[in-house]
C-alpha positions as CSV (number, residue, x, y, z in Angstrom):
1,M,97.6,52.1,112.1
2,T,97.6,51.8,115.7
3,R,95.5,53.2,118.0
4,L,98.0,54.9,120.1
5,D,99.0,56.8,116.6
6,Q,95.5,57.7,116.0
7,S,95.0,59.3,119.9
8,L,97.7,61.0,119.1
9,K,96.5,63.1,116.0
10,M,93.4,63.2,117.9
11,S,94.7,64.7,121.2
12,L,96.9,67.2,119.6
13,Q,94.0,69.0,117.7
14,K,91.4,68.3,119.9
15,E,90.4,71.9,120.4
16,G,90.9,72.4,117.1
17,K,91.7,76.0,115.7
18,Q,90.8,78.1,118.6
19,N,94.0,76.3,120.4
20,P,96.5,74.8,118.0
21,F,99.2,72.6,118.5
22,W,103.2,73.3,118.3
23,I,106.2,71.2,116.8
24,L,109.2,72.8,118.4
25,G,112.6,72.2,118.7
26,P,115.8,73.0,117.2
27,C,117.1,72.1,113.5
28,V,119.5,69.8,114.2
29,I,120.7,67.3,117.3
30,E,123.8,69.3,118.5
31,N,124.4,68.0,121.9
32,H,122.6,66.0,124.6
33,D,122.2,69.7,127.1
34,L,120.4,71.4,124.0
35,L,118.0,68.8,123.8
36,K,117.6,68.3,127.6
37,T,116.8,72.6,127.9
38,I,114.9,72.9,124.6
39,A,112.7,69.7,126.1
40,H,112.7,71.0,129.5
41,S,111.0,74.5,128.5
42,I,108.6,73.4,125.8
43,K,107.3,70.7,128.2
44,T,106.7,73.1,131.1
45,I,105.5,75.7,128.1
46,S,102.5,72.9,127.3
47,E,101.8,72.2,130.9
48,K,101.6,75.7,132.3
49,H,99.3,76.9,129.5
50,Q,97.7,73.5,128.3
51,I,99.1,73.6,124.7
52,P,99.7,70.5,122.7
53,V,103.1,70.4,121.7
54,V,105.3,67.4,119.9
55,F,109.3,68.0,120.2
56,K,111.0,67.8,116.9
57,A,114.9,67.2,116.2
58,S,116.9,66.0,113.0
59,F,119.8,62.9,113.4
60,D,121.2,64.5,109.5
61,K,120.9,67.5,107.8
62,A,121.3,66.2,104.1
63,N,120.1,69.4,102.2
64,R,122.6,72.0,103.7
65,T,123.3,74.6,101.0
66,S,127.7,73.4,101.9
67,H,128.6,70.3,101.8
68,S,131.0,71.0,105.3
69,S,127.9,72.4,107.3
70,F,127.5,70.4,110.1
71,R,124.3,67.6,109.5
72,G,124.0,66.2,113.3
73,P,124.9,62.9,114.8
74,G,123.8,60.5,112.2
75,L,120.9,58.1,112.3
76,D,122.1,55.3,115.5
77,E,123.1,58.0,118.1
78,G,120.0,60.7,116.9
79,L,117.3,58.1,117.2
80,K,119.3,57.6,120.6
81,A,118.9,61.1,121.7
82,L,115.3,61.1,120.9
83,Q,114.4,58.0,122.7
84,W,115.6,59.5,126.1
85,V,113.8,62.7,124.9
86,K,110.7,60.7,124.5
87,K,111.3,59.0,127.8
88,E,112.4,61.6,130.0
89,F,109.7,64.6,129.2
90,E,107.2,62.3,128.0
91,L,106.5,63.8,125.1
92,P,105.5,62.9,121.2
93,V,108.6,63.3,119.2
94,L,109.1,63.9,115.5
95,T,111.7,63.5,112.9
96,D,112.4,63.4,109.0
97,I,113.4,61.3,106.8
98,H,115.5,61.4,103.4
99,E,115.3,57.8,102.4
100,A,113.0,55.4,102.2
101,W,114.8,52.9,103.8
102,Q,115.0,54.9,107.0
103,A,111.5,54.8,107.5
104,V,111.0,51.6,109.2
105,P,114.4,52.3,112.2
106,V,113.3,55.4,112.6
107,A,109.7,54.9,112.9
108,Q,110.2,52.3,115.6
109,V,111.4,55.5,117.5
110,V,109.5,58.6,116.8
111,D,105.6,59.0,117.0
112,V,105.8,60.9,113.7
113,L,107.6,61.1,110.3
114,Q,108.4,64.1,108.4
115,I,108.9,63.7,105.1
116,P,111.4,67.2,104.3
117,A,110.0,70.4,101.5
118,F,112.6,69.0,99.0
119,L,111.4,65.7,99.0
120,C,107.8,65.6,99.0
121,R,107.4,64.7,95.8
122,Q,109.5,61.5,96.3
123,T,107.0,58.6,95.4
124,D,109.3,55.9,97.4
125,L,109.9,57.5,100.5
126,I,106.2,58.8,100.9
127,E,105.1,55.4,100.4
128,A,107.8,53.8,103.0
129,A,106.8,56.1,105.6
130,C,103.0,55.7,105.0
131,K,103.2,51.9,105.3
132,T,104.9,52.6,108.8
133,G,101.5,53.6,109.9
134,K,103.0,56.2,111.5
135,P,101.2,60.0,111.3
136,I,103.4,61.7,108.8
137,N,104.0,65.4,108.0
138,L,104.3,66.4,104.8
139,K,106.2,69.3,104.0
140,K,104.6,71.3,100.8
141,G,107.7,72.1,98.7
142,Q,108.1,75.5,97.9
143,F,108.4,74.9,94.2
144,L,104.6,74.2,94.7
145,S,101.6,75.7,93.9
146,P,98.3,75.7,95.9
147,S,96.9,73.2,93.0
148,N,99.3,70.5,93.8
149,V,98.7,69.7,97.2
150,I,95.5,68.0,96.2
151,Q,98.1,65.6,94.5
152,L,100.4,64.7,97.4
153,V,97.2,64.3,99.4
154,D,96.3,61.7,96.8
155,K,99.8,59.8,96.7
156,L,99.2,59.8,100.8
157,K,95.8,58.4,101.3
158,S,96.6,55.9,98.2
159,F,99.1,54.7,100.3
160,G,96.8,54.4,103.4
161,S,97.9,57.6,105.4
162,K,94.5,58.1,107.4
163,D,96.4,60.8,109.7
164,F,98.9,63.3,108.1
165,W,99.4,67.3,107.4
166,I,100.7,69.3,105.2
167,T,103.1,71.6,106.2
168,E,102.9,75.2,104.2
169,R,106.9,76.7,105.0
170,G,106.4,80.0,102.1
171,V,106.5,79.4,98.2
172,T,109.5,80.7,96.1
173,F,110.1,84.2,95.7
174,G,112.6,86.0,93.3
175,Y,115.8,85.1,94.4
176,Q,116.4,84.1,98.0
177,R,112.9,84.8,99.3
178,L,110.4,83.2,100.7
179,V,106.4,83.9,100.8
180,V,103.0,82.4,102.6
181,D,100.4,83.4,100.4
182,F,97.3,82.9,102.8
183,S,94.7,83.5,100.1
184,A,96.2,80.2,99.3
185,F,94.9,78.4,102.5
186,P,91.6,77.6,102.0
187,Q,92.3,76.0,98.5
188,M,95.2,73.4,100.4
189,E,92.3,72.7,102.8
190,K,89.6,71.6,100.4
191,A,92.7,69.2,99.2
192,P,91.7,68.2,102.1
193,A,94.4,68.5,104.7
194,D,94.6,69.7,108.0
195,L,97.6,72.7,107.6
196,I,100.4,73.4,110.0
197,L,102.3,76.9,109.3
198,D,106.0,76.8,109.3
199,I,106.6,80.3,111.3
200,T,110.5,79.8,111.2
201,H,111.5,78.1,107.9
202,S,109.1,80.7,106.0
203,V,111.3,83.5,107.1
204,Q,114.6,81.8,106.0
205,L,116.3,83.3,102.8
206,P,118.3,80.1,101.3
207,G,121.6,80.5,100.4
208,G,121.5,84.1,102.2
209,D,124.6,84.4,103.6
210,G,126.5,82.7,101.2
211,K,127.9,79.2,102.5
212,T,124.4,79.3,104.9
213,T,120.8,80.1,105.2
214,G,120.3,83.0,106.3
215,G,116.8,84.7,107.6
216,I,114.4,87.4,109.0
217,R,114.0,86.0,112.8
218,E,111.6,89.4,113.4
219,A,108.8,88.2,111.1
220,V,108.1,84.7,113.0
221,P,105.7,86.7,115.0
222,Y,104.2,88.1,112.2
223,L,103.0,85.2,110.5
224,A,102.4,83.4,114.0
225,R,99.6,85.6,114.3
226,A,98.6,85.9,110.9
227,G,98.3,82.2,111.3
228,A,96.5,81.9,114.2
229,A,94.4,84.8,112.9
230,V,93.2,82.7,109.6
231,G,92.9,78.9,111.3
232,V,95.6,76.4,111.3
233,A,95.9,73.0,112.7
234,G,98.8,73.8,114.3
235,F,102.6,75.5,113.7
236,F,106.2,74.4,113.4
237,A,108.5,76.4,114.9
238,E,112.4,75.8,115.2
239,T,114.0,77.7,118.9
240,H,117.2,77.6,120.3
241,P,118.5,79.1,123.3
242,Q,121.4,81.6,121.4
243,P,120.4,81.2,118.1
244,D,122.9,83.0,116.7
245,Q,125.4,80.1,117.9
246,A,123.3,77.9,116.7
247,K,124.6,75.2,113.9
248,S,121.9,75.2,111.6
249,D,119.2,77.2,110.5
250,G,119.9,80.4,113.6
251,P,119.1,83.0,111.5
252,N,115.9,81.8,111.1
253,A,114.9,80.0,114.9
254,W,112.7,81.7,117.2
255,P,115.0,82.6,120.5
256,L,114.1,79.8,123.8
257,N,113.2,82.3,125.8
258,E,110.7,84.5,124.2
259,L,108.9,81.3,122.9
260,E,106.2,81.0,125.5
261,K,105.4,84.4,125.4
262,L,105.3,84.4,121.6
263,M,103.1,80.7,122.0
264,V,100.5,82.4,124.8
265,H,100.0,85.6,122.3
266,V,99.2,83.1,119.1
267,K,96.6,81.3,121.5
268,N,95.0,84.0,122.8
269,I,94.6,85.4,118.9
270,A,93.3,81.7,118.1
271,N,90.8,81.6,120.3
272,V,89.1,85.2,119.7
273,S,89.3,84.1,116.1
274,W,87.5,80.9,116.2
275,G,86.3,80.2,120.0
276,A,82.9,80.6,118.9
277,V,83.4,78.2,115.6
278,R,83.3,74.6,117.1
């Protein structure tokens, strides 16, 4: 574990639950202009309101509903794009990996490795990510119970990871519906794990539009406000300047022009709820 990576997690969480950090960006790398627009907005909001942020984008969406859906530019071009964002905007960068062999080349560019929810039990993938020494954001599968988080944490620790988060992104409830169970948060925190709340994937309707995933975008601020009140280490949210034209997860992406208002509102709630708890 490098000093740089240790200081990253500490700096993101230095104010605790009263000022949770944000992981923000488009679902997938679409083009250079999109990355530039979103990264510039995120950087501006972060500096203006002193809210810690991490930029995220995927180089490959390997778990699309349909095999014909847009997946992204691939590893090589995707890493070049993320490297540019990191250098140009001086933002820490996160992306997800899907296979163990991707861990080393991806870790050479990004600051945080993310394990997708559907792959959260893939031991070889987790081990490979841990061995890079990078902080890890492990997304809890929507098929797991809160009690399963302790096994995820044990696996991370057994492979040497010290800096990690568990991201809650809703639990499958019936068909094409996800529900965030806030009563489960204390149990997951006791795992122990610092929790991130994914407020955009949690409002998905998986496969709800036939060949693509639907979503209840208007519910995003409700989850964000609730998460700030109950207390989380951070928020994960995908954003796009034109969500309805996004090439992946548009129905649940939050509009970029409304992002600042949401982040400030959430910070205010968190500060009221947790400002005295230091």
